[in-house]
C-alpha positions in Angstrom: -20.6 -4.4 2.2 -19.2 -3.0 -1.2 -15.6 -3.3 -2.5 -15.0 -0.2 -2.7 -15.0 -0.7 1.4 -12.1 -3.3 0.8 -8.2 -1.5 1.4 -6.5 -2.4 -1.7 -3.2 -2.1 0.3 -4.5 -5.8 1.4 -3.3 -6.9 -2.2 0.5 -6.4 -2.1 0.3 -7.9 1.5 -1.1 -11.1 0.3 1.2 -10.7 -2.7 4.2 -10.7 -0.2 3.3 -13.5 1.8 2.2 -16.5 -1.2 5.7 -15.2 -2.3 7.4 -15.8 0.8 5.3 -19.2 1.5 6.4 -20.5 -2.1 10.1 -19.3 -0.8 10.7 -17.3 -4.2 13.6 -14.9 -3.3 12.5 -11.4 -3.4 15.6 -10.2 -4.8 15.4 -12.6 -7.6 14.8 -10.7 -11.3 12.1 -11.4 -13.4 13.4 -10.9 -16.2 16.9 -13.4 -16.1 19.6 -11.6 -16.3 18.5 -8.6 -17.0 17.4 -6.0 -19.6 20.2 -4.2 -21.2 19.4 -0.2 -21.5 20.3 1.9 -24.4 23.5 3.0 -21.7 24.7 0.0 -21.6 23.7 -0.2 -17.9 21.3 -3.8 -17.0 18.0 -3.3 -15.4 17.0 -6.0 -13.2 13.3 -6.1 -11.9 13.0 -7.8 -8.9 10.1 -9.9 -7.6 10.7 -7.6 -4.5 10.8 -3.8 -7.4 7.1 -5.7 -8.6 5.8 -5.7 -5.0 6.7 -2.1 -4.1 5.5 -1.0 -7.6 2.0 -2.8 -6.6 2.5 -1.0 -3.5 3.0 2.3 -4.8 0.0 2.0 -7.5 -2.6 0.8 -4.9 -1.6 3.8 -2.3 -2.6 6.4 -5.7 -6.1 4.6 -5.6 -6.6 4.4 -2.2 -5.7 8.4 -1.5 -8.5 8.5 -4.7 -11.2 6.9 -3.0 -10.4 9.0 0.7 -11.6 11.6 -1.3 -15.6 10.4 -1.3 -17.5 10.5 1.5 -19.7 7.8 3.1 -20.3 4.6 5.2 -17.8 2.6 3.1 -15.5 5.3 2.8 -15.4 5.1 6.7 -15.5 1.5 6.6 -12.3 1.3 4.4 -10.8 3.6 6.4 -11.1 1.1 9.7 -10.1 -1.7 7.5 -6.8 0.3 6.4 -5.7 0.7 9.8 -6.3 -2.9 10.4 -4.3 -4.1 7.6 -1.8 -1.4 8.6 -1.9 -3.4 12.1 -1.7 -6.6 10.5 1.8 -5.4 8.4 3.3 -4.3 11.9 3.1 -7.3 13.4 3.7 -9.3 10.7 7.1 -7.2 10.4 8.0 -7.4 14.3 7.2 -11.2 14.9 8.0 -13.1 11.4 11.6 -13.0 10.1 10.7 -13.5 6.6 8.9 -10.0 7.0 12.5 -8.9 8.8 13.1 -6.9 4.4 13.8 -3.5 3.3 10.9 -4.8 0.8 8.3 -5.8 3.8 9.3 -2.2 5.2 8.3 0.1 2.7 5.0 -1.7 2.1 4.3 -1.1 5.8 5.4 2.5 5.5 2.6 2.3 2.1 0.0 1.1 4.3 0.9 3.7 7.3 0.9 6.6 4.6 -2.7 5.0 3.6 -4.1 5.2 6.9 -2.9 8.7 7.7 -3.6 10.2 4.2 -7.4 8.6 4.5 -8.3 10.2 7.8 -6.3 14.0 6.7 -8.1 13.5 3.6 -11.3 12.4 5.1 -11.4 15.2 7.4 -10.5 17.7 4.7 -13.7 16.5 2.7 -16.2 16.0 5.2 -15.4 19.3 6.7 -15.8 21.3 3.2 -18.7 19.1 2.5 -20.1 20.3 5.7 -18.9 23.5 5.4 -17.3 24.4 8.6 -14.1 25.7 9.2 -14.6 29.4 7.3 -12.0 30.8 5.3 -9.3 28.3 5.9 -9.6 27.3 2.5 
């Protein structure tokens, strides 16, 4: 199995669990009291914000990966479903996962699953030539 078949949504899942095990507050700032902007406002980048940023970047990569066809792509879609189920089970059963950050990462995993299958079907349809003129 190639690395292309591994769903990258596992990265924020693992990172969230590592931070939770270490007892790091997801609302805690990464840069002390924050960064003062030119407007005078203070921007605080939190651990949760960083996890969400990683999740969004990973989702983009997964959507690009969904445009490829082949065995690795099929395995990736299946494993993405497994990662989503792991997110869902943890969200429902583990108290440390009952946060907005984890819920949004759960939604990233769900979008990865839906987009992966939708794009995969669309690309396969185009490659095979089915569907006639509905392009």
